py3Dmol code that shows the C-alpha trace and the ligand (Angstrom):
import py3Dmol

protein = """\
ATOM      1  CA  MET A   1     -17.734   6.537 -35.506  1.00  0.00           C
ATOM      2  CA  LYS A   2     -18.729   3.014 -34.393  1.00  0.00           C
ATOM      3  CA  LYS A   3     -16.763   0.276 -36.134  1.00  0.00           C
ATOM      4  CA  ASP A   4     -18.609  -2.056 -38.477  1.00  0.00           C
ATOM      5  CA  PRO A   5     -19.178  -5.369 -36.566  1.00  0.00           C
ATOM      6  CA  PHE A   6     -17.547  -7.446 -39.298  1.00  0.00           C
ATOM      7  CA  GLU A   7     -14.443  -5.233 -39.385  1.00  0.00           C
ATOM      8  CA  LEU A   8     -14.240  -5.269 -35.579  1.00  0.00           C
ATOM      9  CA  ALA A   9     -14.604  -9.064 -35.509  1.00  0.00           C
ATOM     10  CA  ARG A  10     -12.045  -9.509 -38.246  1.00  0.00           C
ATOM     11  CA  SER A  11      -9.485  -7.352 -36.509  1.00  0.00           C
ATOM     12  CA  LEU A  12     -10.030  -9.228 -33.200  1.00  0.00           C
ATOM     13  CA  CYS A  13      -9.600 -12.588 -34.956  1.00  0.00           C
ATOM     14  CA  SER A  14      -6.568 -11.610 -37.006  1.00  0.00           C
ATOM     15  CA  LYS A  15      -4.631 -10.413 -33.938  1.00  0.00           C
ATOM     16  CA  ALA A  16      -5.464 -13.293 -31.590  1.00  0.00           C
ATOM     17  CA  ARG A  17      -2.862 -15.995 -31.094  1.00  0.00           C
ATOM     18  CA  ARG A  18      -5.166 -18.069 -28.860  1.00  0.00           C
ATOM     19  CA  VAL A  19      -8.714 -18.573 -30.030  1.00  0.00           C
ATOM     20  CA  CYS A  20     -11.503 -20.541 -28.391  1.00  0.00           C
ATOM     21  CA  ALA A  21     -14.726 -21.392 -30.244  1.00  0.00           C
ATOM     22  CA  LEU A  22     -17.986 -22.674 -28.803  1.00  0.00           C
ATOM     23  CA  THR A  23     -20.003 -24.340 -31.551  1.00  0.00           C
ATOM     24  CA  GLY A  24     -23.537 -25.703 -31.785  1.00  0.00           C
ATOM     25  CA  ALA A  25     -25.852 -27.456 -34.198  1.00  0.00           C
ATOM     26  CA  GLY A  26     -25.934 -24.413 -36.521  1.00  0.00           C
ATOM     27  CA  ILE A  27     -22.354 -24.995 -37.661  1.00  0.00           C
ATOM     28  CA  SER A  28     -23.337 -28.415 -38.995  1.00  0.00           C
ATOM     29  CA  ALA A  29     -26.602 -27.267 -40.605  1.00  0.00           C
ATOM     30  CA  GLU A  30     -24.857 -26.603 -43.930  1.00  0.00           C
ATOM     31  CA  SER A  31     -23.464 -30.151 -43.784  1.00  0.00           C
ATOM     32  CA  GLY A  32     -27.062 -31.349 -44.003  1.00  0.00           C
ATOM     33  CA  LEU A  33     -27.633 -32.136 -40.313  1.00  0.00           C
ATOM     34  CA  ALA A  34     -30.855 -30.472 -39.129  1.00  0.00           C
ATOM     35  CA  THR A  35     -30.630 -28.527 -35.895  1.00  0.00           C
ATOM     36  CA  PHE A  36     -32.928 -29.625 -33.130  1.00  0.00           C
ATOM     37  CA  ARG A  37     -34.816 -26.317 -33.138  1.00  0.00           C
ATOM     38  CA  ASP A  38     -35.122 -26.195 -36.953  1.00  0.00           C
ATOM     39  CA  ALA A  39     -36.729 -29.638 -36.857  1.00  0.00           C
ATOM     40  CA  GLY A  40     -39.519 -28.248 -34.659  1.00  0.00           C
ATOM     41  CA  GLY A  41     -38.033 -29.823 -31.534  1.00  0.00           C
ATOM     42  CA  LEU A  42     -38.120 -33.274 -33.107  1.00  0.00           C
ATOM     43  CA  TRP A  43     -35.183 -35.479 -34.001  1.00  0.00           C
ATOM     44  CA  GLU A  44     -35.764 -38.064 -36.706  1.00  0.00           C
ATOM     45  CA  GLY A  45     -39.457 -37.497 -35.934  1.00  0.00           C
ATOM     46  CA  HIS A  46     -39.126 -38.329 -32.232  1.00  0.00           C
ATOM     47  CA  ARG A  47     -39.769 -36.187 -29.199  1.00  0.00           C
ATOM     48  CA  VAL A  48     -36.600 -35.604 -27.169  1.00  0.00           C
ATOM     49  CA  GLU A  49     -38.125 -37.207 -24.089  1.00  0.00           C
ATOM     50  CA  ASP A  50     -38.630 -40.449 -26.013  1.00  0.00           C
ATOM     51  CA  VAL A  51     -35.088 -40.872 -27.284  1.00  0.00           C
ATOM     52  CA  ALA A  52     -32.554 -38.653 -25.535  1.00  0.00           C
ATOM     53  CA  THR A  53     -33.064 -39.043 -21.808  1.00  0.00           C
ATOM     54  CA  PRO A  54     -31.964 -41.724 -19.316  1.00  0.00           C
ATOM     55  CA  GLU A  55     -35.651 -42.469 -18.628  1.00  0.00           C
ATOM     56  CA  ALA A  56     -36.220 -43.147 -22.337  1.00  0.00           C
ATOM     57  CA  PHE A  57     -33.336 -45.617 -22.361  1.00  0.00           C
ATOM     58  CA  ARG A  58     -34.710 -47.413 -19.313  1.00  0.00           C
ATOM     59  CA  ARG A  59     -38.208 -47.501 -20.815  1.00  0.00           C
ATOM     60  CA  ASP A  60     -37.392 -48.493 -24.391  1.00  0.00           C
ATOM     61  CA  PRO A  61     -33.680 -49.052 -25.012  1.00  0.00           C
ATOM     62  CA  ARG A  62     -34.343 -50.579 -28.427  1.00  0.00           C
ATOM     63  CA  LEU A  63     -36.030 -47.377 -29.697  1.00  0.00           C
ATOM     64  CA  VAL A  64     -33.144 -45.262 -28.374  1.00  0.00           C
ATOM     65  CA  TRP A  65     -30.662 -47.591 -30.025  1.00  0.00           C
ATOM     66  CA  GLN A  66     -32.512 -47.397 -33.378  1.00  0.00           C
ATOM     67  CA  PHE A  67     -32.633 -43.607 -33.104  1.00  0.00           C
ATOM     68  CA  TYR A  68     -28.859 -43.412 -32.595  1.00  0.00           C
ATOM     69  CA  ASN A  69     -28.243 -45.851 -35.445  1.00  0.00           C
ATOM     70  CA  ALA A  70     -30.206 -43.425 -37.656  1.00  0.00           C
ATOM     71  CA  ARG A  71     -28.229 -40.422 -36.379  1.00  0.00           C
ATOM     72  CA  ARG A  72     -24.964 -42.312 -36.947  1.00  0.00           C
ATOM     73  CA  LYS A  73     -26.020 -43.064 -40.513  1.00  0.00           C
ATOM     74  CA  ALA A  74     -26.810 -39.372 -41.191  1.00  0.00           C
ATOM     75  CA  GLY A  75     -23.596 -38.370 -39.422  1.00  0.00           C
ATOM     76  CA  ALA A  76     -21.461 -40.760 -41.478  1.00  0.00           C
ATOM     77  CA  GLU A  77     -22.787 -39.254 -44.703  1.00  0.00           C
ATOM     78  CA  ALA A  78     -22.169 -35.661 -43.573  1.00  0.00           C
ATOM     79  CA  ARG A  79     -19.038 -33.837 -44.661  1.00  0.00           C
ATOM     80  CA  PRO A  80     -17.403 -30.845 -42.951  1.00  0.00           C
ATOM     81  CA  ASN A  81     -18.527 -27.557 -44.528  1.00  0.00           C
ATOM     82  CA  PRO A  82     -16.506 -24.348 -45.065  1.00  0.00           C
ATOM     83  CA  ALA A  83     -17.176 -23.240 -41.459  1.00  0.00           C
ATOM     84  CA  HIS A  84     -15.585 -26.380 -39.944  1.00  0.00           C
ATOM     85  CA  LEU A  85     -12.742 -26.127 -42.471  1.00  0.00           C
ATOM     86  CA  ALA A  86     -12.072 -22.440 -41.703  1.00  0.00           C
ATOM     87  CA  LEU A  87     -11.700 -23.209 -37.992  1.00  0.00           C
ATOM     88  CA  ALA A  88      -9.323 -26.091 -38.756  1.00  0.00           C
ATOM     89  CA  LYS A  89      -7.251 -23.902 -41.071  1.00  0.00           C
ATOM     90  CA  LEU A  90      -6.980 -21.203 -38.415  1.00  0.00           C
ATOM     91  CA  GLU A  91      -4.633 -23.586 -36.566  1.00  0.00           C
ATOM     92  CA  GLU A  92      -1.953 -22.617 -39.108  1.00  0.00           C
ATOM     93  CA  ARG A  93      -1.623 -19.247 -37.359  1.00  0.00           C
ATOM     94  CA  ALA A  94      -3.210 -19.552 -33.898  1.00  0.00           C
ATOM     95  CA  GLN A  95      -3.795 -22.007 -31.112  1.00  0.00           C
ATOM     96  CA  VAL A  96      -7.447 -22.971 -31.510  1.00  0.00           C
ATOM     97  CA  SER A  97      -9.601 -24.852 -29.009  1.00  0.00           C
ATOM     98  CA  VAL A  98     -13.023 -25.917 -30.218  1.00  0.00           C
ATOM     99  CA  LEU A  99     -15.670 -26.589 -27.575  1.00  0.00           C
ATOM    100  CA  THR A 100     -18.520 -28.251 -29.395  1.00  0.00           C
ATOM    101  CA  GLN A 101     -22.010 -29.206 -28.329  1.00  0.00           C
ATOM    102  CA  ASN A 102     -22.253 -31.355 -31.442  1.00  0.00           C
ATOM    103  CA  VAL A 103     -21.810 -35.102 -31.350  1.00  0.00           C
ATOM    104  CA  ASP A 104     -21.217 -35.509 -35.108  1.00  0.00           C
ATOM    105  CA  GLY A 105     -17.400 -35.456 -35.076  1.00  0.00           C
ATOM    106  CA  LEU A 106     -17.241 -33.000 -38.009  1.00  0.00           C
ATOM    107  CA  HIS A 107     -14.633 -30.718 -36.396  1.00  0.00           C
ATOM    108  CA  GLY A 108     -12.266 -33.669 -36.140  1.00  0.00           C
ATOM    109  CA  LYS A 109     -13.034 -34.708 -39.726  1.00  0.00           C
ATOM    110  CA  ALA A 110     -12.243 -31.144 -40.845  1.00  0.00           C
ATOM    111  CA  GLY A 111      -8.823 -31.414 -39.187  1.00  0.00           C
ATOM    112  CA  SER A 112      -9.243 -29.487 -35.911  1.00  0.00           C
ATOM    113  CA  THR A 113      -6.875 -31.026 -33.389  1.00  0.00           C
ATOM    114  CA  ARG A 114      -8.044 -29.571 -30.048  1.00  0.00           C
ATOM    115  CA  VAL A 115     -11.713 -30.449 -29.825  1.00  0.00           C
ATOM    116  CA  VAL A 116     -13.651 -30.796 -26.577  1.00  0.00           C
ATOM    117  CA  GLU A 117     -16.904 -32.694 -27.117  1.00  0.00           C
ATOM    118  CA  LEU A 118     -19.125 -31.291 -24.387  1.00  0.00           C
ATOM    119  CA  HIS A 119     -22.085 -33.576 -25.124  1.00  0.00           C
ATOM    120  CA  GLY A 120     -20.195 -36.734 -26.082  1.00  0.00           C
ATOM    121  CA  SER A 121     -19.908 -38.409 -29.451  1.00  0.00           C
ATOM    122  CA  LEU A 122     -22.069 -40.429 -31.815  1.00  0.00           C
ATOM    123  CA  TRP A 123     -18.992 -42.496 -32.544  1.00  0.00           C
ATOM    124  CA  ARG A 124     -18.522 -43.942 -29.055  1.00  0.00           C
ATOM    125  CA  VAL A 125     -20.571 -46.160 -26.828  1.00  0.00           C
ATOM    126  CA  ARG A 126     -20.131 -46.972 -23.168  1.00  0.00           C
ATOM    127  CA  CYS A 127     -21.175 -49.541 -20.644  1.00  0.00           C
ATOM    128  CA  THR A 128     -24.215 -48.890 -18.471  1.00  0.00           C
ATOM    129  CA  GLY A 129     -22.594 -50.987 -15.712  1.00  0.00           C
ATOM    130  CA  GLU A 130     -19.569 -50.317 -13.542  1.00  0.00           C
ATOM    131  CA  CYS A 131     -16.868 -50.603 -16.219  1.00  0.00           C
ATOM    132  CA  PRO A 132     -14.526 -47.657 -16.639  1.00  0.00           C
ATOM    133  CA  PRO A 133     -16.027 -45.266 -19.169  1.00  0.00           C
ATOM    134  CA  LEU A 134     -15.545 -45.351 -22.906  1.00  0.00           C
ATOM    135  CA  ALA A 135     -13.880 -46.699 -25.919  1.00  0.00           C
ATOM    136  CA  HIS A 136     -15.624 -49.656 -27.335  1.00  0.00           C
ATOM    137  CA  ALA A 137     -14.888 -49.449 -31.039  1.00  0.00           C
ATOM    138  CA  GLU A 138     -17.959 -48.325 -32.862  1.00  0.00           C
ATOM    139  CA  PRO A 139     -19.308 -49.847 -36.076  1.00  0.00           C
ATOM    140  CA  LEU A 140     -21.784 -47.714 -37.984  1.00  0.00           C
ATOM    141  CA  GLU A 141     -24.826 -49.759 -37.166  1.00  0.00           C
ATOM    142  CA  LEU A 142     -24.925 -51.611 -33.898  1.00  0.00           C
ATOM    143  CA  ALA A 143     -27.092 -54.666 -33.516  1.00  0.00           C
ATOM    144  CA  TRP A 144     -29.544 -54.712 -30.671  1.00  0.00           C
ATOM    145  CA  PRO A 145     -28.968 -55.678 -27.894  1.00  0.00           C
ATOM    146  CA  THR A 146     -25.265 -54.948 -27.699  1.00  0.00           C
ATOM    147  CA  GLN A 147     -23.639 -55.889 -24.448  1.00  0.00           C
ATOM    148  CA  CYS A 148     -20.399 -54.940 -22.758  1.00  0.00           C
ATOM    149  CA  LYS A 149     -17.739 -57.558 -23.478  1.00  0.00           C
ATOM    150  CA  ARG A 150     -16.397 -57.237 -19.936  1.00  0.00           C
ATOM    151  CA  CYS A 151     -19.488 -57.367 -17.749  1.00  0.00           C
ATOM    152  CA  GLY A 152     -22.425 -58.184 -20.020  1.00  0.00           C
ATOM    153  CA  GLU A 153     -24.420 -55.036 -19.169  1.00  0.00           C
ATOM    154  CA  LEU A 154     -26.056 -53.084 -21.990  1.00  0.00           C
ATOM    155  CA  LEU A 155     -24.028 -50.548 -23.910  1.00  0.00           C
ATOM    156  CA  ARG A 156     -25.420 -47.048 -24.425  1.00  0.00           C
ATOM    157  CA  PRO A 157     -24.401 -44.137 -26.662  1.00  0.00           C
ATOM    158  CA  ASP A 158     -21.657 -42.025 -25.089  1.00  0.00           C
ATOM    159  CA  ILE A 159     -23.870 -38.958 -25.306  1.00  0.00           C
ATOM    160  CA  VAL A 160     -24.883 -36.569 -22.559  1.00  0.00           C
ATOM    161  CA  TRP A 161     -28.657 -36.843 -22.569  1.00  0.00           C
ATOM    162  CA  PHE A 162     -31.126 -34.206 -21.374  1.00  0.00           C
ATOM    163  CA  GLY A 163     -31.183 -34.273 -17.591  1.00  0.00           C
ATOM    164  CA  GLU A 164     -27.627 -35.657 -17.323  1.00  0.00           C
ATOM    165  CA  ALA A 165     -24.596 -33.833 -15.966  1.00  0.00           C
ATOM    166  CA  LEU A 166     -21.564 -33.025 -18.086  1.00  0.00           C
ATOM    167  CA  ASP A 167     -18.263 -34.628 -17.173  1.00  0.00           C
ATOM    168  CA  PRO A 168     -16.584 -32.202 -14.702  1.00  0.00           C
ATOM    169  CA  LYS A 169     -13.193 -32.816 -16.386  1.00  0.00           C
ATOM    170  CA  VAL A 170     -14.629 -31.733 -19.718  1.00  0.00           C
ATOM    171  CA  LEU A 171     -16.055 -28.590 -18.127  1.00  0.00           C
ATOM    172  CA  GLU A 172     -12.722 -27.795 -16.458  1.00  0.00           C
ATOM    173  CA  GLU A 173     -10.861 -28.217 -19.738  1.00  0.00           C
ATOM    174  CA  SER A 174     -13.396 -25.945 -21.458  1.00  0.00           C
ATOM    175  CA  ALA A 175     -13.098 -23.256 -18.795  1.00  0.00           C
ATOM    176  CA  ARG A 176      -9.306 -23.366 -19.101  1.00  0.00           C
ATOM    177  CA  ALA A 177      -9.428 -22.965 -22.883  1.00  0.00           C
ATOM    178  CA  MET A 178     -11.911 -20.090 -22.555  1.00  0.00           C
ATOM    179  CA  LEU A 179      -9.792 -18.287 -19.944  1.00  0.00           C
ATOM    180  CA  GLU A 180      -6.639 -18.611 -22.066  1.00  0.00           C
ATOM    181  CA  SER A 181      -8.279 -17.222 -25.183  1.00  0.00           C
ATOM    182  CA  GLU A 182      -7.806 -13.745 -26.640  1.00  0.00           C
ATOM    183  CA  VAL A 183     -11.014 -13.996 -28.604  1.00  0.00           C
ATOM    184  CA  PHE A 184     -13.991 -16.262 -27.966  1.00  0.00           C
ATOM    185  CA  LEU A 185     -16.122 -17.272 -30.969  1.00  0.00           C
ATOM    186  CA  VAL A 186     -19.692 -18.493 -30.521  1.00  0.00           C
ATOM    187  CA  ILE A 187     -20.938 -20.166 -33.683  1.00  0.00           C
ATOM    188  CA  GLY A 188     -24.351 -21.614 -34.551  1.00  0.00           C
ATOM    189  CA  THR A 189     -25.675 -22.072 -31.054  1.00  0.00           C
ATOM    190  CA  SER A 190     -28.924 -20.792 -29.570  1.00  0.00           C
ATOM    191  CA  ALA A 191     -26.954 -20.079 -26.352  1.00  0.00           C
ATOM    192  CA  LEU A 192     -29.856 -21.571 -24.424  1.00  0.00           C
ATOM    193  CA  VAL A 193     -28.621 -24.993 -23.350  1.00  0.00           C
ATOM    194  CA  GLN A 194     -26.727 -25.050 -20.072  1.00  0.00           C
ATOM    195  CA  PRO A 195     -24.053 -25.419 -18.899  1.00  0.00           C
ATOM    196  CA  ALA A 196     -22.480 -25.032 -22.376  1.00  0.00           C
ATOM    197  CA  ALA A 197     -23.971 -21.565 -22.930  1.00  0.00           C
ATOM    198  CA  SER A 198     -22.640 -20.352 -19.575  1.00  0.00           C
ATOM    199  CA  ILE A 199     -19.056 -20.687 -20.893  1.00  0.00           C
ATOM    200  CA  ALA A 200     -19.818 -17.902 -23.397  1.00  0.00           C
ATOM    201  CA  PHE A 201     -21.486 -15.685 -20.783  1.00  0.00           C
ATOM    202  CA  GLU A 202     -18.494 -16.236 -18.485  1.00  0.00           C
ATOM    203  CA  ALA A 203     -16.143 -15.126 -21.286  1.00  0.00           C
ATOM    204  CA  VAL A 204     -18.130 -11.866 -21.504  1.00  0.00           C
ATOM    205  CA  ARG A 205     -17.919 -11.446 -17.733  1.00  0.00           C
ATOM    206  CA  ARG A 206     -14.140 -11.942 -17.856  1.00  0.00           C
ATOM    207  CA  GLY A 207     -13.770  -9.218 -20.469  1.00  0.00           C
ATOM    208  CA  ILE A 208     -12.733 -11.576 -23.283  1.00  0.00           C
ATOM    209  CA  PRO A 209     -13.934 -10.223 -26.656  1.00  0.00           C
ATOM    210  CA  VAL A 210     -16.801 -12.425 -27.851  1.00  0.00           C
ATOM    211  CA  VAL A 211     -17.677 -12.728 -31.546  1.00  0.00           C
ATOM    212  CA  GLU A 212     -20.971 -14.420 -32.341  1.00  0.00           C
ATOM    213  CA  VAL A 213     -21.888 -15.935 -35.711  1.00  0.00           C
ATOM    214  CA  ASN A 214     -25.512 -16.993 -36.069  1.00  0.00           C
ATOM    215  CA  ARG A 215     -28.383 -16.847 -38.519  1.00  0.00           C
ATOM    216  CA  GLU A 216     -30.382 -14.972 -35.873  1.00  0.00           C
ATOM    217  CA  ARG A 217     -29.918 -13.045 -32.658  1.00  0.00           C
ATOM    218  CA  THR A 218     -29.650 -14.974 -29.377  1.00  0.00           C
ATOM    219  CA  PRO A 219     -29.635 -14.013 -25.681  1.00  0.00           C
ATOM    220  CA  LEU A 220     -25.853 -13.543 -26.058  1.00  0.00           C
ATOM    221  CA  SER A 221     -26.091 -11.034 -28.908  1.00  0.00           C
ATOM    222  CA  LYS A 222     -26.529  -7.892 -26.838  1.00  0.00           C
ATOM    223  CA  LEU A 223     -23.457  -8.789 -24.751  1.00  0.00           C
ATOM    224  CA  ALA A 224     -21.110  -9.890 -27.549  1.00  0.00           C
ATOM    225  CA  SER A 225     -18.434  -7.513 -28.877  1.00  0.00           C
ATOM    226  CA  ALA A 226     -19.763  -8.288 -32.371  1.00  0.00           C
ATOM    227  CA  THR A 227     -22.651 -10.365 -33.693  1.00  0.00           C
ATOM    228  CA  LEU A 228     -22.465 -11.374 -37.346  1.00  0.00           C
ATOM    229  CA  LEU A 229     -25.826 -12.457 -38.722  1.00  0.00           C
ATOM    230  CA  GLY A 230     -25.719 -15.023 -41.505  1.00  0.00           C
ATOM    231  CA  LYS A 231     -24.665 -18.536 -42.360  1.00  0.00           C
ATOM    232  CA  ALA A 232     -21.582 -19.865 -40.625  1.00  0.00           C
ATOM    233  CA  GLY A 233     -20.366 -21.545 -43.825  1.00  0.00           C
ATOM    234  CA  GLU A 234     -20.351 -18.188 -45.609  1.00  0.00           C
ATOM    235  CA  LEU A 235     -19.173 -15.891 -42.807  1.00  0.00           C
ATOM    236  CA  LEU A 236     -16.397 -17.890 -41.140  1.00  0.00           C
ATOM    237  CA  PRO A 237     -14.118 -18.325 -44.174  1.00  0.00           C
ATOM    238  CA  LYS A 238     -14.243 -14.524 -44.686  1.00  0.00           C
ATOM    239  CA  LEU A 239     -13.822 -13.758 -40.997  1.00  0.00           C
ATOM    240  CA  LEU A 240     -10.848 -16.069 -40.497  1.00  0.00           C
ATOM    241  CA  LYS A 241      -9.063 -15.491 -43.801  1.00  0.00           C
ATOM    242  CA  ALA A 242      -5.367 -14.861 -43.176  1.00  0.00           C
TER     243      ALA A 242
END
"""
ligand_1 = """\
36
APR
N -25.218 -20.708 -39.626
C -25.184 -20.127 -38.390
N -26.108 -20.381 -37.445
C -27.101 -21.245 -37.738
C -27.198 -21.875 -39.007
C -26.188 -21.572 -39.980
N -26.178 -22.123 -41.205
N -28.279 -22.693 -38.996
C -28.836 -22.570 -37.787
N -28.139 -21.707 -37.018
C -28.367 -21.330 -35.611
C -29.805 -21.115 -35.232
O -30.192 -19.754 -35.453
C -29.778 -21.468 -33.726
O -29.448 -20.336 -32.932
O -27.928 -22.438 -34.854
C -28.619 -22.481 -33.614
C -29.077 -23.901 -33.376
O -29.675 -23.961 -32.132
P -30.006 -25.342 -31.387
O -30.767 -26.244 -32.320
O -30.604 -24.969 -30.091
O -28.578 -26.008 -31.218
P -27.540 -25.892 -30.013
O -27.422 -24.495 -29.534
O -26.316 -26.603 -30.486
O -28.238 -26.775 -28.912
C -27.494 -27.215 -27.833
O -29.250 -28.785 -27.356
O -30.222 -29.796 -29.138
C -29.608 -30.032 -27.929
O -27.965 -31.484 -26.987
C -28.345 -30.806 -28.158
O -26.063 -30.097 -28.172
C -27.367 -29.684 -28.433
C -27.834 -28.616 -27.453
"""
view = py3Dmol.view(width=600, height=400)
view.addModel(protein, "pdb")
view.setStyle({"model": 0}, {"cartoon": {"style": "trace"}})
view.addModel(ligand_1, "xyz")
view.setStyle({"model": 1}, {"stick": {}})
view.zoomTo()
view.show()
């Protein structure tokens, strides 16, 4: 008889000593942060092309800056939900790497210690000039225009915008964590945005058991060892309970 997907997933997760999780906007939905697709493809009422592309920043940097100030405000008010907390707690009995497409920092707030932020972070800015990347301390609301203290060029959010490449070091680190894992969790992501989604498909190709948690089926579902349909905040605490 075929094993119930939840029981199969639970047994895979309880045995694994090295776990890797790819997360997307769906894991933060229950923290009150709308997913891009749930918001009808709009963020804070803006079309993606107007606020989250390099062209948008060249055309109207002030609008992009205001948009990210609004996202920072929403992000600062958001609290980790039981799904983030369950992943953090799993570190008590397994090595857990979290590869997240989210820029909200909620995995870190929940206490996860090995977090790879594939698409950057709301809580960092970087210089648009030649300065080495990263780490200007980040107040909640940045005044416009904010310039680099070293070279005077404009600062921009340290976010990977649509049409931009991911940092190859970040991708290497993600691939390493995926390859080392005994079970690969895919939580709250539409598995449509590349190259992040390809890490999950590569795990399948390598024969690593993949457990998907999503409110609905995705292109990964038919390949996963188990797909659990429902809310991440309800399913993950049960799935990862010791
Ligand atoms: N529990 C589990 N899954 C959920 C929940 C929930 N409570 N709420 C929504 N979901 C699922 C949806 O069914 C959908 O499959 O989360 C997924 C959200 O999909 P997207 O909005 O496409 O988010 P994501 O996959 O993270 O997108 C990747 O695209 O929006 C850009 O750059 C942004 O990093 C993001 C990237």
